[in-house]
N, C-alpha and C positions, 0 to 999 in steps of 0.2 A: 260707476255709485248704482244702477242702476235705473236711474231713477227714471219712469214709468209716467208718461204724457197720456194721462183721460181723457178720454174727450163721449159725448152725449152727442150727436150730431143732429139727434129733432131738438133739443133744445136749443142749443147750439146756434140751430140754425134761428130758432125765433125769434131769441132773446138776441143776438148781435144783427137780425133780418138781416140777411144775407139775402139774394136776392135766388138762388140759386147753391144745390144743394154740395155742386160741383167747384163752388168758389173756398166749400171747407178748410179749416188749415190743416186738418187731417194728411191731403196729400202734398203740403209743402215737409209736417214735420216727419213724414213715412212717403217718402216719392218712390212711388209703381218704379216707375222705370229706371230707377237707381237704387234698388232695396238697402246701400247696404252708405251709401253717399253722406248721406244726415246723422248715423250713428242713432238717433235715436230710435231708443223704443215707445211704441200708444198702445194704448187698448182704445177698446167702441162697448159706451157703457150704453144704459138706460139712466141714467138723471134721477129724476123722480118719475116713475110709470104713471104711477096714479094722475100726474096730473100732465103726461105730456101723452097719454090716451098710445107709451107702445112697449115695444121688449123686447129683448136684443135682435133679434130674426127677424121684427122690421128697423131697424137700426141695421144691419150687415146688408140689409135690403133694400135701401136709402141710398147706401154707397156705393153698393154693386149698379147703381143703374145711375147711380151721376157718372162713374167709369162710361158706359155704355153711352150714356150721352155726348161725352170727351174723345169717342172713338177710341176709346182704350180696348184691346184685342177679348174677350169674354173669357177666354183660357188669363191672362195675364191677371182680370181685374182676379176670377178666384182665388187664383196662387197670394195674391197680394192679401187678398180675408183670410187668408189663410193663414198666411205669418203673423196679420195682426193680433186673428185669437190664439194661436198660438200665442203669442207675448206678453197677451190676456192676462192667456189662464199659468204665465212663467210669474207675472204678476202682481197672481192674486194673493190678497193678506188677508182674506177674513173671518177664513178659518186656517184653523189647525194643521188641516191635512197639508196644507198649501207649502208648508214646512220643509214635507216628506219628501224629497229628490225622485225616488222611487215611484211617484203617486205623478207627481207635474208633467214624468216624461208619459207615462201611461196618459192622462190627456189628452198631452201635446202633440195627437198620434192622429 
């Protein structure tokens, strides 16, 4: 069905009152160690950038730092981030260009 779970790490962290970003559900929804195990597609987003004073780079940075704090090797963390980034590009629905497979393939590389 190609359903994507949208996550907003900064917003989720503050609103859900998680003690640490490494508790974020994205790591259970899209496991780092077994990428195909859950079968879920997730994306990282900013929610409301003006309210939460964030951007995509900071959102990915929060997740990367959380993985390093959890003793995930940097190479594995970067590979996971790239997979989640590609999933986000594929699930994008805000632009007409998002429906063109050739453009999506170019953005995903």
